C-alpha positions, 0 to 999 in steps of 0.5 A, spaced: 379 367 308 372 366 305 366 369 308 359 369 306 353 373 308 346 370 307 339 372 310 332 373 308 331 378 302 331 385 306 334 383 312 340 388 310 345 383 308 348 387 303 349 393 307 352 389 313 357 385 308 359 392 305 360 395 312 365 388 313 368 389 306 370 396 308 372 394 315 377 389 312 379 394 307 381 399 312 386 394 315 390 394 308 388 387 307 387 384 300 380 383 299 375 381 294 368 382 294 363 378 290 356 380 289 352 373 288 345 376 289 340 376 283 339 383 286 346 386 284 346 392 290 353 391 293 357 395 288 352 401 290 353 399 297 361 400 296 360 407 293 359 406 285 354 410 282 348 407 278 352 407 271 359 405 274 355 399 277 351 397 271 358 397 267 361 392 272 363 385 267 358 379 269 362 373 271 357 369 267 359 372 261 366 370 261 365 363 263 368 360 257 375 364 259 374 362 266 374 355 265 379 355 260 384 358 264 383 354 270 383 348 266 390 349 265 394 343 263 390 338 267 390 332 263 383 329 267 379 334 263 378 333 256 376 340 254 373 347 257 367 345 254 366 339 259 368 343 265 361 344 270 361 349 276 363 343 281 369 341 277 375 340 282 382 342 281 387 337 280 394 336 277 396 341 272 390 346 274 391 353 275 389 356 281 387 363 283 390 367 289 388 374 291 394 378 291 396 376 283 393 379 277 391 373 272 386 373 266 380 371 270 381 378 274 382 382 268 376 380 265 371 380 271 374 384 277 374 391 277 378 395 283 373 400 287 377 405 291 374 406 298 376 412 303 380 407 307 383 402 302 381 399 296 377 392 294 377 388 288 369 387 286 366 381 282 359 380 280 355 374 277 351 379 273 343 380 273 338 376 269 339 379 261 333 379 257 335 373 253 335 369 260 328 371 262 323 365 262 329 360 260 335 360 265 336 359 272 340 364 277 344 358 279 347 358 272 350 365 274 353 363 280 356 357 277 362 362 275 363 363 283 363 356 285 368 354 280 373 360 282 372 358 289 374 351 288 380 353 285 382 359 290 388 358 295 387 364 300 391 365 307 389 368 313 390 375 312 386 375 305 379 375 305 373 374 300 367 376 302 361 374 298 354 377 298 349 371 297 343 370 294 337 371 299 334 365 303 336 358 302 337 358 294 345 357 295 343 350 298 341 348 290 349 347 289 355 346 294 357 353 294 354 354 301 360 349 303 366 354 300 366 358 306 370 359 313 365 363 316 357 364 314 354 370 317 346 370 317 343 376 318 337 376 321 331 381 323 328 380 330 322 377 326 319 370 325 320 370 318 328 372 319 328 366 324 325 361 319 331 363 314 336 361 320 333 355 322 332 352 315 340 354 314 342 351 320 338 345 318 341 344 311 348 346 314 348 341 320 351 335 316 357 339 312 360 342 318 358 349 316 361 355 321 354 359 322 354 365 326 348 370 326 348 377 326 342 380 329 340 387 324 335 392 325 335 391 333 331 397 336 331 395 344 331 389 349 325 386 347 328 385 340 335 382 343 331 378 348 327 375 342 333 373 338 337 370 344 331 366 345 330 363 338 338 363 336 341 361 342 349 361 342 349 362 335 347 369 336 354 373 335 352 380 335 347 385 333 346 392 329 341 397 330 340 404 327 345 407 324 345 414 321 351 413 317 348 407 313 342 412 312 347 417 309 350 411 305 343 409 302 342 416 300 349 416 296 352 421 301 356 417 306 361 420 311 368 417 311 368 410 314 371 412 320 365 416 322 361 410 323 358 409 330 363 406 335 357 401 337 357 399 330 364 399 329 365 394 335 360 389 332 364 389 325 371 388 330 367 382 333 365 379 326 372 380 324 375 376 331 370 370 329 373 370 322 380 370 325 378 364 330 375 360 324 382 359 321 384 355 327 379 350 324 380 350 317 381 343 314 383 343 307 382 335 306 375 336 308 374 342 304 377 338 298 372 332 300 366 336 300 368 339 293 369 332 290 362 330 293 358 335 290 361 334 283 360 327 283 352 329 285 352 334 279 355 329 274 350 324 276 344 328 276 345 332 270 353 334 268 354 327 264 348 328 260 349 335 258 357 334 257 357 327 254 363 325 258 364 321 264 365 327 269 367 323 275 374 322 271 375 329 272 377 327 280 384 327 282 384 322 288 391 325 290 390 332 289 388 336 296 387 343 295 392 347 300 394 353 303 401 351 301 400 352 294 399 359 294 407 359 293 407 355 287 405 361 282 404 359 275 408 361 269 406 367 266 401 366 260 397 370 255 389 370 256 385 365 253 382 367 246 
């Protein structure tokens, strides 16, 4: 199951995504955590100290390896240099599974031990000095989109992505790659404005969107969110001494998180589980192809010098059943 956390900058989405990741990991389920925000704070929220977080490998720095591995023997792709962030899988492509080891995870993922379970963590990587003034952050998150396009995941496996703030994810097809999107909203006009924008953009793509109210201090805040969000409001979270201690780098054991907040996490998990029933792999693949053709026409064909529409395999549908079709062991691409 693929879950995104989105929201206005400062809304608390990184904190809430880290709590949800800890909640899932405590069940023993395979969990991949991905920091796709330009402000890379998820590692710290999961307990890494500053040097450990800074040492995490950036996915963007390994994009040639990712492309070469995922391409596999797909004859529709002439070379890894013609793959773009939206390139869909087809016959011969290598797919990713959460419970495996592969060259992509070896290069880009690191295991983070929690007091209850462990997770694999991947990060897009921050802007480097060479990026400043010349690069768009969406070039960084392209590695995530490419990996999600090639991922086959099951009901009790989880990828949790802490997305970039605001509605920036709509600059790509990344926003359609999730079974559930949690929008973290403060009870303020600015918080609600991001919700309305996300709701409007997502309406045509059947995006499952639920609102998690954060920093809710009383009945007036709750009434405000209910009036502005309506049935999309799933649950609210208020003050947490556990979170305050975590932000100081001294978190208690996760089992000591306040029961009211543990209850909110359980409600969110139930919403994710329920979203499994509406999974539609054909729609998922169709949307993937839709955004690939748009990107190909807009800039991809010109950049690569190839007709990227030819990369689409019309007979291929990404499907959960492909999890069982493990690729033969291969060395890491050079």
